[in-house]
Backbone bond lengths (Angstrom), bond angles and torsions (degrees), N, CA, C in turn:
res aa  C-N    CA-C-N  psi(-1)  N-CA   C-N-CA  omega(-1)  CA-C   N-CA-C  phi
1 M - - - 1.463 - - 1.593 109.99 -
2 S 1.160 115.56 143.99 1.552 119.39 -178.70 1.437 106.60 -80.56
3 D 1.365 116.08 159.54 1.392 118.63 177.00 1.610 103.73 -126.75
4 V 1.485 110.09 117.28 1.419 121.44 -173.88 1.655 106.34 -70.00
5 N 1.287 117.30 -16.58 1.481 115.47 174.61 1.532 113.46 -69.44
6 K 1.325 115.80 -10.16 1.467 116.02 -179.87 1.528 113.38 -105.77
7 I 1.352 112.11 27.63 1.453 122.22 171.29 1.537 106.27 -99.55
8 Y 1.402 118.83 114.86 1.366 121.98 -168.10 1.578 112.50 -114.92
9 A 1.177 120.90 146.68 1.454 127.91 -176.65 1.438 111.88 -147.68
10 G 1.338 119.76 156.24 1.484 121.55 174.82 1.497 115.72 123.49
11 P 1.257 121.20 165.68 1.494 125.42 -175.47 1.434 110.04 -72.76
12 G 1.373 112.96 168.37 1.500 120.44 -178.37 1.578 106.70 -135.95
13 I 1.256 104.36 168.39 1.518 119.77 -179.74 1.466 107.17 -118.73
14 F 1.298 122.68 133.03 1.496 127.68 177.79 1.595 106.24 -109.94
15 T 1.292 115.85 124.38 1.455 122.04 174.76 1.568 115.54 -122.07
16 W 1.224 115.37 124.72 1.535 120.42 179.62 1.530 107.89 -105.77
17 G 1.370 114.76 108.74 1.364 116.69 178.07 1.528 108.16 115.72
18 V 1.427 114.09 71.77 1.457 121.82 170.83 1.483 107.98 -125.59
19 D 1.423 115.45 151.81 1.438 121.28 -177.82 1.608 105.78 -84.35
20 E 1.489 108.78 -178.54 1.417 117.55 -172.23 1.628 107.29 -67.94
21 K 1.364 121.46 -7.21 1.494 118.55 175.70 1.511 110.83 -105.26
22 G 1.423 116.28 3.92 1.399 119.98 -179.62 1.599 118.01 85.26
23 A 1.418 109.69 10.29 1.513 116.58 172.09 1.417 116.36 -83.30
24 L 1.289 118.80 144.25 1.496 116.10 -178.44 1.508 114.32 -66.02
25 E 1.283 117.09 143.58 1.422 124.86 177.50 1.577 109.97 -82.89
26 P 1.286 125.75 152.36 1.328 126.07 -178.36 1.489 119.19 -49.32
27 D 1.370 115.43 -38.32 1.459 122.82 179.29 1.587 112.03 -103.21
28 A 1.234 115.49 28.88 1.494 121.64 -178.75 1.533 108.15 -63.97
29 V 1.374 117.80 153.73 1.386 125.22 176.48 1.575 104.78 -119.30
30 V 1.386 115.34 117.90 1.335 121.90 -177.97 1.536 113.10 -112.34
31 F 1.380 117.42 124.62 1.436 117.66 175.44 1.511 104.03 -112.77
32 D 1.345 115.98 104.85 1.382 124.90 176.02 1.513 117.45 -102.86
33 L 1.355 116.81 8.15 1.376 129.55 173.90 1.449 113.33 -122.64
34 T 1.476 121.04 114.68 1.433 118.68 -172.70 1.528 99.04 -136.04
35 Q 1.355 113.65 161.12 1.487 122.63 172.90 1.512 104.65 -130.05
36 G 1.368 109.68 127.83 1.590 114.75 -177.88 1.483 113.17 85.41
37 G 1.318 118.05 -0.57 1.588 117.65 174.84 1.470 112.23 88.52
38 I 1.249 117.86 172.96 1.468 127.30 177.29 1.558 106.75 -107.31
39 R 1.288 118.50 130.55 1.470 122.60 175.09 1.585 110.72 -115.30
40 F 1.323 113.32 122.60 1.451 119.81 172.72 1.442 111.66 -116.33
41 F 1.288 116.66 131.19 1.491 120.11 -175.33 1.593 107.04 -151.97
42 T 1.238 118.42 159.75 1.551 122.31 175.65 1.448 106.57 -114.67
43 E 1.504 115.09 155.66 1.379 123.95 -178.76 1.535 100.09 -128.52
44 T 1.386 116.29 130.08 1.451 119.56 172.54 1.392 106.39 -123.71
45 T 1.395 113.46 138.84 1.384 121.33 174.93 1.592 108.04 -99.31
46 Y 1.392 114.38 155.92 1.471 115.98 -173.55 1.610 108.83 -134.63
47 F 1.283 120.83 151.99 1.391 127.15 164.13 1.475 105.79 -104.05
48 E 1.365 121.05 126.51 1.404 122.18 -175.48 1.639 107.57 -131.06
49 P 1.396 112.43 92.53 1.386 119.63 -177.82 1.620 112.26 -68.66
50 T 1.337 109.74 142.26 1.529 117.55 -179.65 1.531 105.37 -119.99
51 T 1.333 114.76 164.41 1.446 125.42 175.19 1.606 105.89 -124.33
52 D 1.307 109.91 154.32 1.576 115.29 174.37 1.367 110.40 -53.56
53 Q 1.324 122.49 -35.54 1.406 125.51 -172.08 1.602 112.42 -73.53
54 T 1.307 118.89 -26.41 1.365 123.71 -178.55 1.590 114.68 -104.80
55 G 1.314 111.02 1.21 1.454 116.61 178.93 1.584 117.14 69.40
56 T 1.306 113.98 -127.56 1.360 115.41 172.48 1.503 121.01 -92.94
57 A 1.473 110.91 1.12 1.520 117.89 172.63 1.459 107.70 -73.75
58 P 1.375 118.49 126.67 1.391 125.40 174.38 1.565 113.88 -65.26
59 V 1.339 123.16 144.10 1.426 124.70 -179.19 1.518 107.75 -92.85
60 K 1.284 121.20 -21.35 1.479 124.87 174.07 1.475 112.35 -166.07
61 S 1.332 115.58 174.61 1.444 115.33 -176.22 1.424 107.94 -132.15
62 F 1.405 122.59 144.00 1.424 130.42 168.57 1.440 114.20 -116.10
63 S 1.188 125.29 138.22 1.482 122.11 177.11 1.420 101.71 -85.61
64 T 1.352 111.97 143.70 1.585 122.73 -176.82 1.471 107.76 -114.59
65 G 1.301 124.13 -13.77 1.340 122.45 174.86 1.546 111.95 163.96
66 T 1.410 120.61 153.91 1.295 122.88 179.13 1.543 113.12 -135.87
67 V 1.227 119.04 139.27 1.530 128.09 174.35 1.407 115.13 -122.27
68 G 1.321 121.38 147.18 1.468 121.15 174.05 1.500 107.62 -95.06
69 R 1.343 122.09 152.73 1.427 128.60 176.14 1.505 109.44 -129.24
70 V 1.433 112.46 144.08 1.460 120.20 173.18 1.457 106.51 -130.18
71 E 1.373 122.89 131.25 1.368 131.36 178.62 1.453 116.22 -127.21
72 F 1.340 121.98 123.95 1.464 120.46 171.21 1.577 109.14 -166.13
73 E 1.258 108.87 165.78 1.535 118.11 176.92 1.465 107.25 -113.10
74 T 1.216 112.49 143.52 1.589 120.91 172.97 1.485 111.22 -126.83
75 P 1.426 112.84 145.52 1.578 116.50 173.63 1.435 109.64 -93.28
76 D 1.400 114.07 2.58 1.569 118.50 176.18 1.453 107.04 -70.26
77 M 1.328 117.44 105.63 1.464 119.38 -177.60 1.556 111.16 -96.03
78 D 1.320 118.43 30.81 1.431 124.55 179.68 1.493 114.15 -76.90
79 F 1.317 115.88 95.44 1.628 117.42 -170.28 1.451 110.30 -74.28
80 D 1.389 121.59 -12.24 1.526 121.87 166.82 1.563 111.24 -52.52
81 K 1.360 112.52 -36.90 1.561 115.22 -178.02 1.530 109.14 -66.39
82 V 1.400 115.29 -39.47 1.501 123.34 -173.63 1.513 103.98 -63.66
83 V 1.328 119.09 -45.26 1.500 121.20 -175.05 1.557 105.83 -57.18
84 K 1.225 118.19 -36.55 1.577 119.48 -175.00 1.529 111.51 -61.63
85 F 1.319 116.92 -36.70 1.458 120.92 -168.96 1.613 115.39 -113.42
86 N 1.284 112.66 -10.26 1.455 116.78 179.05 1.469 112.23 -107.55
87 A 1.345 121.67 109.49 1.396 128.07 -174.96 1.504 111.54 -59.84
88 N 1.485 123.12 -22.68 1.310 127.44 178.61 1.584 118.41 -92.22
89 A 1.371 112.97 3.64 1.482 116.60 -177.67 1.553 106.81 -108.63
90 T 1.300 114.36 145.05 1.500 120.86 170.87 1.543 108.83 -147.32
91 K 1.379 107.02 156.70 1.388 116.87 -168.90 1.643 101.30 -111.95
92 V 1.319 112.91 132.30 1.481 119.80 -179.89 1.564 112.12 -121.22
93 T 1.332 113.89 114.12 1.489 117.29 176.55 1.388 111.23 -100.35
94 D 1.302 119.75 131.95 1.433 123.93 -176.69 1.553 113.97 -61.48
95 A 1.435 116.51 132.01 1.443 121.98 -173.44 1.513 115.60 -60.03
96 T 1.424 117.86 -23.84 1.421 118.04 -177.76 1.534 111.54 -112.28
97 D 1.230 119.13 -19.35 1.479 122.42 179.95 1.593 110.92 -134.72
98 P 1.419 113.27 101.14 1.409 116.23 -169.37 1.574 111.45 -71.56
99 D 1.283 117.90 -4.20 1.495 121.69 175.42 1.454 113.45 -86.37
100 K 1.377 115.16 -4.77 1.502 120.68 177.88 1.525 105.00 -99.21
101 V 1.444 117.93 110.55 1.336 122.42 -177.07 1.570 111.58 -123.25
102 K 1.240 120.11 147.27 1.482 118.72 171.85 1.567 109.19 -139.79
103 Y 1.268 115.08 155.69 1.413 117.19 175.53 1.606 107.82 -121.40
104 Q 1.290 115.06 131.04 1.503 117.34 -179.48 1.553 105.36 -122.36
105 V 1.351 104.60 138.55 1.527 115.17 178.52 1.549 105.19 -118.39
106 T 1.292 116.73 130.49 1.563 122.50 176.89 1.607 101.99 -95.37
107 G 1.315 107.61 165.84 1.564 118.18 173.18 1.425 117.40 -127.11
108 L 1.318 112.75 28.62 1.500 116.94 177.28 1.508 108.86 -81.27
109 A 1.298 111.77 147.69 1.502 119.60 172.48 1.495 119.24 -75.86
110 G 1.348 118.40 156.71 1.389 120.16 167.33 1.522 114.67 108.56
111 K 1.332 116.38 0.52 1.443 120.90 179.80 1.545 110.16 -88.63
112 E 1.239 114.49 131.46 1.443 119.38 -177.36 1.431 110.90 -91.41
113 L 1.361 115.55 135.30 1.555 117.31 -176.09 1.528 110.20 -73.39
114 P 1.223 117.27 132.51 1.454 119.92 175.10 1.558 108.61 -66.81
115 R 1.426 113.91 150.22 1.429 113.77 -175.91 1.562 107.39 -130.26
116 K 1.279 116.20 145.57 1.463 121.33 -177.86 1.557 105.26 -146.24
117 R 1.313 112.80 157.82 1.567 116.82 168.98 1.569 107.70 -67.60
118 A 1.186 112.89 130.02 1.557 119.33 175.66 1.429 113.94 -115.88
119 M 1.456 118.95 160.49 1.408 121.29 -177.17 1.549 106.44 -134.27
120 I 1.363 113.56 143.46 1.498 119.35 165.50 1.441 104.81 -114.79
121 Q 1.410 113.16 129.14 1.403 120.84 -172.71 1.550 108.52 -134.19
122 P 1.378 119.41 123.70 1.398 119.27 175.29 1.488 114.98 -54.01
123 Q 1.119 119.75 134.93 1.569 125.21 173.80 1.562 108.60 -48.28
124 G 1.416 112.80 127.05 1.421 114.30 171.24 1.703 114.74 71.55
125 V 1.260 117.93 9.75 1.394 121.66 -176.50 1.465 111.03 -112.97
126 T 1.332 125.16 123.85 1.349 130.50 -174.30 1.514 114.39 -104.78
127 D 1.263 119.04 -8.73 1.497 128.08 174.08 1.468 113.35 -71.19
128 P 1.352 118.19 106.38 1.424 121.06 -176.76 1.472 113.00 -68.38
129 E 1.233 119.28 -1.02 1.509 122.54 174.87 1.553 111.87 -70.96
130 R 1.314 107.73 -17.25 1.558 113.76 -173.74 1.519 110.04 -104.94
131 F 1.314 118.51 -0.20 1.493 122.42 178.13 1.529 112.83 -83.43
132 I 1.261 115.03 150.32 1.500 121.35 172.93 1.659 107.78 -117.89
133 F 1.247 116.52 126.85 1.366 120.17 -179.42 1.490 110.07 -109.33
134 L 1.285 123.44 127.38 1.528 125.16 -178.87 1.508 98.70 -103.48
135 E 1.355 115.51 123.71 1.454 118.56 -171.17 1.475 113.93 -76.20
136 S 1.353 121.66 -40.89 1.462 120.23 178.05 1.506 106.19 -131.27
137 C 1.250 122.29 97.79 1.487 124.49 -172.67 1.462 115.60 -116.46
138 G 1.327 119.20 133.22 1.366 125.49 169.96 1.393 112.61 -108.68
139 I 1.375 122.28 155.19 1.484 124.88 178.71 1.475 107.08 -110.98
140 K 1.317 114.39 122.51 1.490 118.52 173.42 1.460 105.81 -102.29
141 F 1.451 112.19 116.95 1.375 121.99 -172.61 1.452 111.54 -114.62
142 D 1.269 118.21 131.98 1.499 121.30 168.95 1.497 101.82 -138.48
143 A 1.336 114.36 138.19 1.466 121.16 176.81 1.522 112.61 -68.50
144 N 1.249 115.51 148.49 1.519 122.48 168.44 1.524 113.01 -155.60
145 A 1.406 107.93 62.59 1.509 114.02 -175.05 1.552 109.11 -76.17
146 Q 1.288 117.41 129.91 1.448 125.28 -177.34 1.395 109.83 -105.10
147 F 1.238 123.62 140.20 1.443 128.03 168.41 1.526 113.14 -119.73
148 M 1.350 113.82 94.32 1.461 121.15 -165.89 1.584 108.75 -128.42
149 L 1.233 113.09 147.94 1.447 116.38 175.15 1.497 118.85 -64.58
150 D 1.411 114.00 -37.41 1.533 116.99 -177.06 1.450 113.88 -118.16
151 D 1.319 118.44 31.69 1.511 125.86 175.41 1.450 111.75 -147.19
152 N 1.232 117.42 151.92 1.502 120.22 170.72 1.452 116.85 -96.31
153 Q 1.462 119.63 158.52 1.354 115.43 176.81 1.453 114.57 -68.57
154 K 1.371 110.44 151.05 1.543 122.69 -177.38 1.452 105.53 -136.13
155 L 1.303 116.76 154.34 1.527 122.10 167.29 1.501 107.98 -119.40
156 P 1.374 113.93 121.60 1.475 118.85 178.97 1.597 109.56 -69.89
157 I 1.259 119.04 138.16 1.507 122.14 172.57 1.541 107.36 -126.03
158 N 1.282 109.98 130.72 1.357 116.37 -177.37 1.658 107.04 -131.80
159 A 1.330 118.43 112.78 1.442 119.84 -176.87 1.381 109.40 -116.48
160 V 1.505 110.35 156.72 1.449 117.72 -174.19 1.511 102.99 -130.43
161 A 1.323 113.53 136.84 1.536 125.19 -179.80 1.484 101.57 -105.94
162 Y 1.277 116.26 116.30 1.402 124.98 175.43 1.519 113.72 -101.97
163 P 1.379 115.93 146.33 1.513 117.30 177.27 1.491 108.33 -53.85
164 D 1.256 117.27 139.21 1.533 121.92 -179.62 1.501 103.42 -107.34
165 L 1.358 114.54 111.10 1.432 123.18 -179.46 1.573 115.56 -70.80
166 N 1.378 113.85 -17.66 1.423 121.43 -179.88 1.568 114.67 -92.55
167 A 1.325 113.93 -2.30 1.532 121.70 -171.22 1.456 108.06 -86.08
168 T 1.339 116.47 165.69 1.439 123.38 170.40 1.536 105.21 -120.56
169 P 1.381 115.08 116.97 1.437 131.88 -2.15 1.489 112.04 -71.41
170 R 1.407 116.17 154.40 1.436 118.23 -176.53 1.337 109.29 -66.56
171 G 1.389 111.34 141.33 1.644 122.42 -177.76 1.524 112.77 82.14
172 L 1.386 115.39 12.86 1.483 119.98 179.19 1.567 108.23 -51.95
173 L 1.402 111.95 125.34 1.394 119.76 179.86 1.535 112.77 -99.98
174 Y 1.329 114.48 -50.13 1.522 115.03 176.87 1.602 106.08 -153.46
175 T 1.274 116.03 161.16 1.388 130.42 177.86 1.562 110.29 -117.71
176 W 1.270 121.34 122.75 1.442 121.99 179.93 1.522 106.03 -108.61
177 G 1.316 119.67 108.67 1.485 120.20 -172.45 1.416 117.61 121.18
178 D 1.223 121.48 -162.76 1.424 127.35 -176.74 1.571 109.42 -71.61
179 I 1.317 113.06 107.92 1.428 116.39 -176.92 1.566 112.63 -66.28
180 T 1.370 121.62 -16.51 1.357 120.56 -177.21 1.570 111.99 -94.08
181 A 1.182 117.82 5.33 1.484 121.47 171.22 1.656 109.42 -61.63
182 T 1.268 112.26 138.53 1.463 116.11 -176.52 1.509 108.34 -127.50
183 V 1.419 112.13 164.15 1.594 117.62 -171.53 1.553 102.63 -88.95
């Protein structure tokens, strides 16, 4: 029988930079304001061989890889956060007037995204059984600043969870629940 008490709703918090026990690291980036919610999903690719006798219909499927994805928009326009996870972004503080600050973003290729463990936590929920931990997460950031009469500015955040080859089990993508549970 289904349990209606296990139907959940409500906003979430995305944190990039948590340790192996789920505690925030000193330089963690926390997005606790979102618009439209946080979406977490996985994408798996497949190799599906065919035979001449079955035409284009595959005879079986092999998974070839899975990544996790996180998508949300935030009205938090704090560019200091962007500098922490975007290898192309830098903060420049004026040498004579520390109140003068600018953020510069370069567009050159070849910068590797920094990766950290991330956490999605429902707002106001302390039960770790409801948390999702992304083991090795990079944030793909592209600006999309809107200047509109009837809407506020938002930054789109797209994160990717990669299989972690140093984790146990090898290739760990995400943990749903209490990250401190052991075997």
